[in-house]
C-alpha positions in Angstrom: 0.0 0.0 0.0 1.2 3.5 -0.7 1.7 6.4 1.7 -1.0 8.2 -0.4 -3.6 5.5 0.1 -2.9 5.4 3.9 -3.3 9.1 4.1 -6.5 9.1 2.0 -8.0 6.3 4.1 -7.5 8.4 7.3 -8.7 11.6 5.7 -11.8 9.9 4.3 -12.6 8.3 7.7 -12.4 11.7 9.3 -14.4 13.4 6.6 -17.1 10.7 7.0 -17.1 11.5 10.7 -16.2 8.0 11.9 -13.9 7.1 14.8 -11.4 4.4 14.3 -13.4 2.2 16.7 -16.6 2.7 14.7 -14.8 1.7 11.4 -13.1 -1.2 13.0 -16.4 -2.6 14.3 -18.2 -2.0 11.0 -15.4 -3.7 9.0 -14.9 -6.4 11.6 -11.2 -5.7 12.2 -9.3 -4.6 15.3 -8.8 -0.9 15.9 -5.1 -1.7 16.1 -5.1 -3.1 12.6 -7.0 -0.1 11.3 -4.5 2.2 13.0 -1.6 0.4 11.4 -3.3 0.6 7.9 -3.8 4.4 8.3 -0.2 4.7 9.4 0.9 2.7 6.3 2.4 0.0 8.6 0.0 -2.7 7.6 -1.1 -4.4 4.3 -4.6 -4.1 3.0 -6.5 -6.5 0.8 -8.5 -5.5 -2.3 -11.7 -6.6 -0.5 -10.9 -4.4 2.5 -10.2 -1.4 0.2 -13.6 -1.9 -1.5 -15.2 -2.0 2.0 -13.5 1.2 3.0 -14.7 2.9 -0.3 -18.3 1.8 0.3 -18.3 2.8 4.0 -16.7 6.2 3.4 -18.8 6.7 0.2 -15.8 7.6 -1.9 -14.7 6.4 -5.3 -12.0 3.8 -4.9 -9.9 5.7 -7.3 -9.8 8.6 -4.7 -8.1 6.2 -2.3 -5.6 4.8 -4.8 -4.7 7.4 -7.4 -3.1 10.7 -6.5 -3.7 12.1 -10.0 -7.4 11.3 -9.7 -7.7 13.4 -6.6 -6.0 16.3 -8.3 -8.6 16.2 -11.1 -11.3 18.9 -11.0 -14.5 18.1 -9.2 -16.4 18.4 -12.4 -14.2 15.8 -14.1 -14.5 13.5 -11.1 -18.3 13.7 -11.3 -18.2 13.0 -15.1 -16.0 10.0 -14.5 -18.2 8.7 -11.7 -21.4 9.0 -13.7 -20.1 8.3 -17.2 -22.0 4.9 -17.5 -25.2 6.6 -16.4 -24.8 9.4 -18.9 -24.2 6.9 -21.7 -27.4 5.1 -20.8 -29.3 8.4 -20.5 -28.2 9.5 -23.9 -29.8 6.3 -25.4 -33.2 7.2 -24.0 -36.0 8.9 -25.9 -36.7 12.6 -25.2 -39.8 11.6 -23.3 -37.9 9.1 -21.2 -35.2 11.7 -20.5 -37.9 14.1 -19.3 -39.3 11.4 -17.0 -35.9 10.7 -15.5 -35.3 14.4 -14.9 -38.7 14.7 -13.3 -38.0 11.8 -11.0 -34.6 13.2 -10.0 -36.2 16.6 -9.2 -38.9 14.9 -7.1 -36.2 12.9 -5.2 -34.2 16.1 -4.5 -37.4 17.8 -3.2 -37.9 14.8 -0.9 -41.2 13.9 -2.5 -40.1 10.4 -3.3 
């Protein structure tokens, strides 16, 4: 694991407002192990990395790739939703309007 990944795991945990103990309990690992991972003193499996990504609600690339983090926020959003946008582009105009209506309703909390 890289120093960058260890740093991002700690920063992501803090940003998600989790204590080390909360994360350790949720991921079924010892707090000591989590601490060693965040200090870049312990190895991490791919499965664990995926679990961190899900728990912290961050794209796994944000934990692994320094150049990805340096990318603009707009580009990150485009990368994150690229497959959705490709599907959206294939919809008819009427279906696109329906999707937009549903998203607006969801934002308003109506659904």
